[in-house]
C-alpha positions as CSV (number, residue, x, y, z in Angstrom):
1,M,67.0,88.7,96.1
2,S,64.0,86.6,95.0
3,F,64.2,83.1,93.5
4,L,60.7,83.2,92.2
5,P,60.2,83.7,88.5
6,L,59.3,87.0,87.1
7,I,56.2,87.7,85.1
8,H,56.5,90.1,82.1
9,E,53.6,92.2,81.0
10,L,53.1,94.6,78.1
11,E,51.6,97.7,79.7
12,I,49.7,100.3,77.6
13,S,49.4,103.7,79.4
14,N,47.7,106.9,78.3
15,L,50.2,109.6,79.0
16,N,47.6,112.4,78.7
17,K,45.3,110.9,81.3
18,N,48.2,109.3,83.4
19,I,46.4,106.0,83.6
20,K,47.3,102.4,82.7
21,M,44.8,101.3,80.1
22,R,45.7,97.6,79.4
23,R,48.0,95.0,80.6
24,G,48.7,91.5,79.4
25,K,51.2,88.8,80.0
26,I,53.9,88.6,77.4
27,H,56.4,85.9,76.5
28,Q,59.6,85.7,74.6
29,G,58.8,85.4,70.9
30,D,55.4,87.0,71.1
31,T,54.5,89.4,68.3
32,F,52.2,92.3,67.8
33,S,51.5,94.9,65.1
34,L,50.1,98.4,64.7
35,S,48.3,99.2,61.5
36,Y,47.0,102.5,60.3
37,I,46.6,104.7,57.2
38,N,49.7,106.6,56.3
39,S,48.7,110.3,56.8
40,L,50.8,111.6,53.9
41,Y,50.2,108.9,51.2
42,R,46.7,107.7,52.4
43,V,47.7,104.0,52.1
44,P,47.8,101.2,54.7
45,Q,51.0,100.9,56.8
46,I,51.8,98.1,59.3
47,E,54.6,98.0,61.8
48,Y,55.5,94.6,63.2
49,F,57.1,94.0,66.6
50,K,58.3,91.0,68.6
51,I,59.5,90.4,72.2
52,D,63.1,89.1,72.2
53,G,64.9,86.7,74.6
54,Q,65.6,89.6,77.0
55,Y,62.0,90.8,77.0
56,R,62.7,93.9,74.9
57,I,60.5,95.3,72.1
58,V,62.1,94.8,68.7
59,V,60.9,96.5,65.5
60,M,60.9,93.6,63.0
61,K,59.5,95.0,59.8
62,Q,57.3,97.6,58.2
63,A,54.8,97.2,55.4
64,F,53.5,99.9,53.1
65,G,50.6,100.2,50.8
66,S,52.6,102.0,48.1
67,L,56.2,102.2,46.9
68,E,56.1,105.9,47.4
69,A,55.3,105.6,51.1
70,A,58.0,103.0,51.6
71,A,60.6,105.2,49.8
72,Y,59.6,108.2,51.8
73,Y,60.3,106.2,55.0
74,D,63.6,104.8,53.8
75,P,64.7,105.1,50.1
76,N,67.5,102.7,50.5
77,P,66.8,100.2,53.3
78,Q,69.8,98.0,54.3
79,S,67.7,94.8,54.3
80,G,66.1,95.7,51.0
81,L,62.6,96.4,49.9
82,Y,60.4,93.8,48.4
83,F,56.8,93.4,47.3
84,N,54.8,90.8,49.2
85,R,52.3,89.5,46.7
86,L,50.2,87.7,49.3
87,G,49.8,90.8,51.4
88,K,50.0,93.2,48.4
89,M,52.3,95.5,50.3
90,Y,55.9,96.7,50.0
91,E,57.9,95.5,53.0
92,I,61.2,96.4,54.7
93,D,62.2,93.3,56.6
94,N,64.9,92.4,59.1
95,I,64.9,95.9,60.7
96,N,65.7,94.4,64.1
97,V,65.9,97.6,66.1
98,V,65.5,97.3,69.9
99,I,63.4,100.0,71.6
100,D,62.8,100.5,75.3
101,S,59.2,101.6,74.7
102,L,56.9,102.7,72.0
103,R,54.9,105.9,71.9
104,L,51.9,106.3,69.7
105,R,49.9,109.4,69.2
106,I,46.3,108.5,68.4
107,G,45.5,110.0,65.0
108,Y,42.6,112.2,64.1
109,T,42.0,110.7,60.7
110,T,43.7,107.3,60.7
111,N,42.1,104.0,61.6
112,Q,44.8,102.7,64.0
113,V,44.6,99.1,65.1
114,L,46.7,97.1,67.5
115,N,46.8,93.3,66.9
116,I,47.9,91.4,70.0
117,W,46.8,88.5,72.2
118,D,44.7,87.2,69.3
119,Q,42.7,90.4,69.5
120,R,42.1,93.3,67.2
121,I,41.9,96.4,69.3
122,V,40.8,99.7,67.6
123,I,43.0,102.3,69.2
124,L,40.2,104.9,69.4
125,N,38.5,102.5,71.8
126,I,41.2,103.0,74.4
127,G,41.9,106.7,74.0
128,K,40.9,109.8,72.1
129,A,42.5,111.5,69.1
130,G,45.6,113.4,70.1
131,D,46.3,111.3,73.2
132,V,49.7,109.6,73.5
133,L,49.9,105.9,74.4
134,L,53.0,104.4,75.9
135,F,53.8,100.7,75.3
136,Q,56.3,99.2,77.8
137,I,57.3,95.9,79.2
138,K,57.1,95.7,83.0
139,K,58.4,93.0,85.3
140,K,56.6,91.7,88.3
141,S,57.3,89.0,90.9
142,L,55.0,86.0,90.6
143,I,53.6,86.7,94.0
144,G,52.9,90.4,93.1
145,Y,51.3,89.3,89.9
146,C,49.0,86.7,91.6
147,L,48.1,89.2,94.3
148,E,47.1,91.8,91.8
149,K,45.0,89.3,89.8
150,M,43.2,88.2,93.0
151,R,42.5,91.8,93.9
152,S,40.9,92.4,90.5
153,Y,38.5,89.6,91.2
154,L,37.3,90.9,94.6
């Protein structure tokens, strides 16, 4: 049993190529979002996530560029559907569903963007259309994390 603190990282893997694509340190309360064009209604859609106190991924809310797209997703959301005038989107808030991991198929026609770590990452820059990306939180010992970082500089 180790008394050293654990480091938590969000790891993004390409399942088609069996490679880890990106990794970054993640903290409780951190948020990220995925935005894309809804393939059926051709309007913007954004999914918002946060990291909870147990380092799990939580679906917080979803925003839709049209009422039809939101109603298709959930015609009667428990938390209600409201129009965000500032963002000019319909939102389903307080979803609060915990997920172990997130799988994303890279679209052929949609402009998928990941917003995380104060970066805007175009998904097609880290994979090709049709690939499946897996987002997971991984734990590492502080020593393992430091050794890995030192190896990457050598």
